[in-house]
N, C-alpha and C positions, 0 to 999 in steps of 0.2 A: 504494500500500500504506500502511495506517495505521501510526502510530508504534508502537503496542503489538504489531502483528504483526511489525514489523521487530525489536523488542526480544526477542520470544519466539523468533524464529528465531536471533537472535544468541546468546541464552542456550543454546539447544539446540546450536548449533555449538560454543560454548566448552566445554559439558559433555562433548560427544562427543570433542572434541580433547583435553581434559585427561585424560579417562579412558583414551583410547587411548595417550597419551604417558606416563602415570604408570608408573614402574617396578614398582609393586606390583600394578597392575590390568591391565597390558598382556597381551594374549593373543599369544603368539609367532607363531602361524600365522594372524593376523587378515588378512582380505581386504577389498578394496574392490570393490564390485560396481556396475557401470553397468547399470541395468535399462532395458529398452525394451519398449514395447507393440508387438506386431506390427502393421505397417501404419500406424504413427503416426509423424509427423514430430516432434511435440513429445514429447521423451523425458526422463523424470525421472531424477535421480541419487539413489541410495540408499546410505547409509553404514551398514553393519552389520558385526558381528563375524563371524568365519569359521565358518559352519555347514558341514554336509556338502552337497556339490553333488549336485543331482538331475540326471538325464540330460535334455538338451535335445532335444526331438523336432523333427526337420526334415522337413517334408512338402514333397516336390518333385513337382509335377504336370506332366507333359509332355502337351501337347495335340497330338494327332496331326492333321496337316493344317493346323495353324495356323502363323502367322508368328513366334510367340514362345513362350517357355516361362515359365510362371508359377511363382514360388517363394514359398512361405509358410513362415514360421518360427513354431512354436508352442512357447513356453517352458514349462517345468515350473511347477506351481502356486506353488512357492516363489519362483521367479524373477520371477513376475508380481506379487508383492506390492509395494506402494508404501509407502515410508517417509513418515511425515507431515512430515518435515523436508526432503523432497526439493526440489531446485531445478529448475524447468522450463527447457527450452531456449528461446531467444528466438523470437518469432513470425517467420513468413516475411515477407520484404520485400513492400511494396505493389507491385502491378503485376507480380508474378512469375508470372503465369499464361501458359503457353505456348499459343499459338493452335492448334497442330496436333499431332496424335499422330504418333509416329515408330514405324515397324515395325522393332523392334530385331532383333538377331541374336545367337545364342549363339556363344561363342568357347571352344574347348577346346584346351589345349596338353598334349601327352603326351610324357613322357621328353625334355623340352626341355633340350638341352645346348648351351652356347656356349663356344667356345674362342677366345682371343685370344692370340697368341704374345707372351710377355713381359709380359703384363698382371699376372700373379700371381708372387710370389717363388718359391713352391714348386710351383705348378701353373698351367697355362695355362687351366684350366677356370674361367670366370667364373660360369657357371650350370651346375649339375650335376643332371641328370635330374629336372627339375621338372615336376610335373603339376598341372593345375587347370582351372578353367572360369569363365566369366563369363556371366551370364544377362541377358536384356533387362529393363530397368527396375530394375537393381541397380547399386550402387557396389562395385566390387572393387578393393581397395587392395593394392599390393605394398609391404611395409614391411620395413625392416631398417636396420642401422647404415650409416655411410658406407662406400663401396667394397664393399658386399655383393652387388652385381650387379643392383640394382633397375632402373636405367635400361637396362642391357644386356638384361635379360629383357623389359622393355616393348618395346624396339626389335625384339627377336627375334619377339615375338608379332605386332607390327604389320608385320614384314617390312621394317625400315628400317635394318638393320645393314649396314655396308660393310666392305671389306677393312681389316685382315687377319682379320676375324671369320669363323669357320666355325660353321654352325648344324647341329645334329643333332636329330632327333626329328620330331614331327608337330604340325601346327596345323590344326584343323578350324574351319570357319565354317558354322554351321547343319548340322553333321554331315558336311560334305564337305571334302576336302583341296583348297584352292584359295587363290590369293592374293587379297588384298582389291582389288577393282577401284576405279578412280577415282571419287570422289564418295561411296563407300559408307562411308568412315571419315574421321575427322579426327585429326590428330596435333599436339599443342601441346608445343613444346619447353620446356625449363627456362628458357633464356635466349631471349626473343623480342624482336625489334626492331620498334618501331612508329614511324610517321612523325609526329613531334611537331607539325608545322605543319598537320596535318589535324584536323578534328573527328572525333569518334567515328563519327558517321553517314557522313561522307565516307570515312573509312578502310574501313568495312564495305561501303560502296557500290562503291568502286573494287575491293575484293576480290571482290565479287559479279560485277562486270563481267568480271574476269579469269577467274573460275572457271566461270560459268554461261552457257549459250547462251540464246537467247530474247530477248524484248522487254524494254525498260527497266522497264516497269510491274511485270512479274513479279519482277524483281530488287529493285525497291524493296520489294515485299511481303516477300520473304525477309529483307531487311535489317531491316525493322521487327520481324519475328518474332524475329530473333536479338537485337535490342535488348531486347525484352520478356523473352525467355528468360533473359538474363543480368542483368536488372534494371538496365539502363543508361539508362532513360528520362530521369532527371534530368541525365545527362551527355552526352546524344546530340549536342547542339549546342555542346559545349565542346571547345576544342583539347586534343589529347592532351598536347602539350608534353613537358617532361622534359629540355630542353636549351636552349642559347642564353638568351634572355631569358624564355622561357616557363616558368612554374612547373610546369605540368602537372598531370595527374590524380593522385590518390593511388595508391599502388602496388597496392592491392586492385582499384581500378577499371581500372587498366592491365592487370592480369591478366585481368579480365573481358573486356576488349576483345580480348585475344589469343585467348581461348576463343571469343568470339562470331565472330571472323574465320573460324573453322572451321565454325561452325554455319550459315553462309549456304548451305552445300551440303546442309543437313539430313542429316548423316551418321547411319547406323544404329549405328556404333560410334565412340566417342570415346576416344582415348588422350591422357593428360595426364601429362607428366613434372614432378613436384613442383608441383602446383597452388598450394600455400601457400608457395612459395619467396619469401623476403624479405617476408612479410606478418606484421603483428602479429596478436595473438590475436583481436581483434574482427573485423578484415578477413577473417581465415582462417575464422572461424565463419560470417560472412555469405556468403562465397563457397561454402563447403561446403553450406550450406542451399540456395543457389541451384542447385548441382549436384544435390542430392538432388531438388529439384523438377524439374530437367531429366530426371533418370532416371525420374521418375514418368510421363513421356510415352512411355516405351518404349525410350529410348536405352540402349545398353550402355556403361557407363563403366568404364574400367580406367585406374588411375593409380598413380603411385609416391608415397611419402611417407616422410620420415625420422622425423618425430615429430609428434604431434598433442595437442591438449588433450583433456580427458575428454569434453566435449560433442561435439567433432568426431569423436572415436573412436566415439561412439554412433551416428553417422549411417552408418557403414560397414555393408554387408551381408555381405561376405566379406573375409577377410584372408589374404594369402599372406605368411608371415614367412620372410625370408631371413637367412642369416648365412654370409658367405664363399661364396656361391653355393649353399649347401645349404638345402633347404626344411625348416624346422622345424615348420611347421604350415600347413595350408590348410583353410579351412572358415568356418563362421559366426562372427561376431564374438564372441558370447557363449561359443561353444564354445572359443574360444582361451583365455579366462580359465579355463575348466574344464580345458583341456589343461595349462596351466602349474600349476594346483593339483594335478592328478593326478601330474605329474612331480616334485612336491616344491617348487615355487616359487610359492606363492600370492601374489597381489597384496596388499600391505599396505594398511591403512586410510589414506585421504586421499592416495593416490598414483594418478596417472594410469595407466591400463592400458598405454598405449603407452610411457610412461616406464619402467614396470616391465619390459616385454618387452625394450626396448632395453638396459636395465641388465643383464638376465640374459644377453644374448647378445653384448654388445659387449666385445671383448677389451681395449679401451683402458682400461676401468675397473680392470683388474688393476693397472695402474701407479698409478692414483689410490689404490687400497686400500693398496698398498705405501707410498705417501707419507704416508698418513694414520694409519698404525699407531701413531705416537708421540703423537698428540693426539686419540685417540678419547675421547668423553665418557663419563659414567657411565650413559648410557641404553642402552648396548649397542654392538654392532658398527656400523661405518659403513654396512654394507649388510645387507639381509635375506638375500641370496644369499651364503652363506659359503663355498661351494666355488669352485674355480677355474672361470673362464668357459668354458674348453675342455671341462671335464667337464660343465658345465651344458648346453652346446651338444650334446654327444654324448647326454646323457640325454634332452633334448627331442626330438632327432631319432629316437632309438630308440623313445621313447614314441609318437611320431607314426606311425612305420612299423608299430608293433605294434597300433595301435588305429584311428586316424582315417584312415590312408591307404587302407584297404580300402573305406571308404564313398566316398571320392573316386574311386577306380578304378571302383567300381560305377556312380556317377553319370556318369562319363566314358563308360562303355560304353553307358549308356542314351542319352546325348546324341549319340553317334556311330553308334548302331545303324541309324539311318534318316536319310537325307539330307533336309533341309528345302529351303525355297526358296533358289535360287541368287541371290546378290547381283548386281545388274546395274550396269554402269558408267553413270555419268551422262554426258550430252553435254558437250563442252568448247566454250568460246568459240573462234572462229576466230583465226588468227594476226594477221589484219588488224585484228580488233577489239582484240586484246591490245596490238598496237603502238600503236593510236590511244589506248587507255586509258593505257598507260604514258607516252606522249608528253604527254598532257594533264595527267596527274598530276604528272609532273616539272616541267612549266611552272608548275603551281599551287604546287608546293613552292618553286621558285626565286623566285616572286613574293612569297612570304611569309617565307622565311628570309633576312632582310636581313643578318644577320651573316656568312652564308656566301656570299651572292651579291651583294647590293647594296653591302655594305661592301667587297667585293672590287672592284666597279666604281669605287667612290669612291677606294679606295687606288690603283688604276691611274691614275685621273685625276690624283690629287695627285702621284704619282711622275712621270707624263708632264709635268705642269706644272713640276715642279722641274727635270727634265732639260732641258725646252725653255727655261726661263729661264736656266739655266747656259750653254747653247750657243746662245743667241739672238744675232741680228745678226752672223752669220758672214760674210755677203756671199758673192760668187761668185769670189773671187780664187784664184790658185793656192795661196796660203798657207792657205786655209780647208779644203783637201781633207783633210788629216790629221785636223783637229779634227772635221770632219763625219763621217768614218769612226768616230771614237771615239763621237760622239753616237748614231749608228745602232746601234753595238755595245751601248752602254749601254741604249738603248731596248729592243732585242730581248731582251737577256739578263736585264735586271732585271725587266721586266714578265712574262717567262716564269717567273722565279724567284718572283715575287709570286703567281703563280697557284696555288702550293702552298696558299694560304689556303683554297682550295675543297676540299682533301682530306677534311676531316671529312664533308662532305656526300656525297662519292663513297663513302666507307666505309659510310655509312648506307645508301645505295642498294644497294651490293653485298650487305650483310647482309640487306636486305629481299628482294633477288633470290634469295639462297641459300635463304631460308625458302620463298619462293613456288615456286622450282624444285623443292625437296624434296617439296612437296605437289602438284607437277605443275601449278601455276597459271601458270608462265612457263617460258621457255627462254632459252638463251644468245643465239640469233639475235634473238628478240623483245626481249630486254633491251637488246642493243647498238643495234639500230635505233631503239628508243624513246628511249634515252638520247641517241643522236646527234641525232635530230630535235628533241628538247627543248632540247639544249644549244646548237644552232646559233643561234637568235635571241639568246640571251644573249651568246654569244661575239662575234656580229656587232655587238651594241650596244657591247661593250667595244672592239672593234677600230675602229669608226667614231669613237667619242668620243675615244679615246686618240690615234688617228692624226691627226685634225684638229688637236688641240692641239699635237702634236709637229711636224706638217708646217709649220704657219704660224709657230710660234715660232722654229724653227730656220731657216726661210727656204729651203725646198727649191724646186725649179723650179715656176713658176706655170703648171701645165698640168693640166687636169681629168683627162685620161686617165692621167697619171702619178700623180695623187692616188688615182684608183680602183685602180690597181695596188698602190700602197702599202697601202691598206686591205685589199685582197684578200690580199696577201702576209702581212700581220700576222694576218689572220683564219685563214689556213691554218696559220700558226705556232702560234696558240693551239689550233687543232683537233688538231694533232699533240701538243702538250703535254698536252691533256686525255686523249688516248689513252694516253700514257705514264703519267700519274697513275693512270688506271683499271687499267692493267696491274700497276703496282707495288702499288697498294692491294689488288688481287685476290690477289696472291702472298702478301703479309704478313698482310692483314686486321687489322692493328694500326696505330694512329695513329703511335706513336713510331717504330717501325721503318720505316714508310713514309716519314715525313718525313726521317729520316736518309738513307735510300736515295735519295730524290729530290734532296736537297741535294747528295749526292755525285755523282750523275749529272749534274746541272746544272753543277756546278763543273768536272767533267772536260770536258763539252761546250764550256763557255766557253773552256777552255784550248786546245782544238784547233780552235776556230772560225776561226782565221786572223787574229785581231787581234793577239794578243801576238807571234806569229811567223807569217809567211806559210806557207801550207800546204806549199809546195815546200821550205821550210827546216826543216820538222818532221822528227824522226827517223823513218826508214822503217818499221821494225817497230812495230806496235801503234799508235803515235801518228798516223801518216799512214794506214796501213791496219791496222785498219778504223775507228779511232775518229773521225778527221776526216770520214769518209764517212757515218757513222751519226749524227753530231751535226746535229740539225735547225737549230741556230743558223747553221751554215755556209751552208746554202742560203737561209735567210731573209735573212741579211746580204748575201750575194752578189747576190741578186735585187734588193734595195733599192738597192744601190750601182750595179748595172747600169742600173736604172731611172733613177737620178739622173745618171749620167755618160756613158753611151753616147750618142753624137751631140753631145757638147759639146766645146768647145776652150778653151784658155787661152793668152793672149799671153805670150811669153817675150821680153822686150825690146820693140823697136818693129817688128821685121820678121818674127819667128819665132813660130809657134804650135805647141802640142802638143794632142793629143786628151785628152779626159777620162780614157780608159783608161790612156794613157801617164802622165798626171799621178798616177794612182792606183797605179801599179805599186809604188812604194816603200812604200806603206802597206797595200795589200790587193791580192790577186791575183784578177782577174775576167776573163771572156772578152770578146773583141772582137766576138763574134757578136751581131747585133741581136736575135736570138731567144733569147739565153742566159737572160734573165730569166724567160721563159716555161718554159724547161726547169727552172729552179730551182723555179718554182711547181709544176710537175708532180712534181718530186722530193718536195716537201712533201706534195702530195696523196697520193702513193704511200706515204709514210711514215705518214701519218694512217690510211690503209687497212690498212697492214701491222701497226701496233700493235693495231688492233682485231681483225684477223684472228688474231694470236697470242693475244689475249685470248679470242677466241671458241674457239680450240682448247683453251686452258687450261680454260675453263668447261665446254666440251663433254666433255672427257675426265675432268674432275673429277666431273661429273654422272654419267657412266657408271660411274666407280669407286664412287660413293656410291649407285648404284642397287641396291636391296636384292634379294636372291634371295627370291622369294616361294614357291618350291617347297620343301616339306619332305619328307624321306624317312622311311621306316618303320624296321622293326627291323633292316634290313641295314646301317644306320648309314652309308650313303653320304653324302658331304658335298656341300654346295653353297656355293660362295664367293660373297660379295656382289660383284657386278660394279661 
């Protein structure tokens, strides 16, 4: 743009701003209009004083026998005028062409009510009798203040609510009451966890392997389509990052990856909870332009949003405005501006429509007004909405029910009058394929995340080296028995305690699993088997390296079979400890609480392991039964001492000898049976299985509890609990 054009636009903006803000020339009921050409992505902004609104004609055409419903908006002649000083929206990103069209589906919700006990102070109804629809190829946004029921409503429409939520009402997909089958829809949560050690293409490829059946070449094709659809071509081979030493992708690109992960299934309906969460204005606009382009392929997009810029607001096709669960408006975006104007709350000049909507219906602003009464300036009141917010909400709701609600009900009847094509479930990848994919993916993660895995290996080696040097050259005399028991206790206890360093990686994997399980991409059994198979090589590497250093520095018996048992015993000890960490991490799902819990458990297990006091000398209730019997330290230390001292003898004087077990009695209590060490190894194996079995039950019942009820009932108001 030339300098004279920039100067002329700047002068025009200053003149408009000064005239609008001047006390003598200000029009009290002035409005800000965001104007849009129907069917155009590039939408200008026009600044004008408040004229009378003309009716906006909405032409909805339902094609019978087709897979989609076409919607066209025809604005009145006045609204189609363009101001010469308007600012265009940014162009579409390069490479944002989607290769394939998507056969979208219409979604209708009627009298949708959601109750959650204890969720509201005065009422348990989070969403109250909301009705609306979303058509193929359009962007439908659910907007409202914080805690207005946006996410709950989105989850109810998608069938993803869980206990204690109860859902009333009806949801139709292509005119039929049915739940959304697997693969027909995608759901992007507000907080999504990505694997930082994978590239964007790897992340999407592994996601496709988990979700889709068929050959690898087909899955590569859908991954490339998803990359193109979300304009991720420049970042496809870059690490996602975001933790450890990795700087990671910008927040906007990470959000694109989380959406692209759902696009590999080519869903007909896409639900997104807060797509602009934690994004700056530029990233938000670029993402919304990308979603607009995605919608143009036929996909039905329904998402929630708290607030948006003016240009982002202009990209919406329909808006559902909520306040405390009440629907204040549903309809075309431009009609929402008219609705507020008719109700007596016109949008002021130079103010974003979404800011104005939220200002009018957000009760938190009442407190701000009360605080600002003492320092209002000479330009008028602090807000253009001068009545109480509760009154404004009631006025808007009454206006909507008396005028616009009838048109919405009429459209809902047309959409539900005849059933369209039934959405079909996509095929799933087999459990064997999913186990193989999760195993290989976890191995790849472990090989790259050195701070969580390789650093843990190095720390174990350093700790073992320190312990081995402190207890080196003990010899095999009777006086070395007590010191060697201490060395083995320190080795087992401290290396197990040091394993807590791998907890952040386990938490990340659990969060990834929870997302994949919610979208039916994985399951508890698949996750546990895949995690077990992938962790075994790494744990075996730690056990071999640490055992060799400790074994030879301390000077244990020089026998290859005894060395192999030592390595196997320590490997099983680490395997049990991994199961315990996974269980605790799955219960808390927070790093700080999980670390504190694990530290407490390890300290208690160390106290009852039989080193500080022999098990027979421990107090009977609690400490002996059951704590000393559920402490894996006990069986590991017993097995290692039995491996070292059964079959040995020590000279007492010149003519008398005692067995190694007898020499050990005063320091530690072990069995005299030659097979006792294998029994302890079996106990460790059973404990490792038991921890994972308890974890499986926890994940399984949690998944069943979170399984949404997909059946909605009609006017009889029968309820369905999310199982």
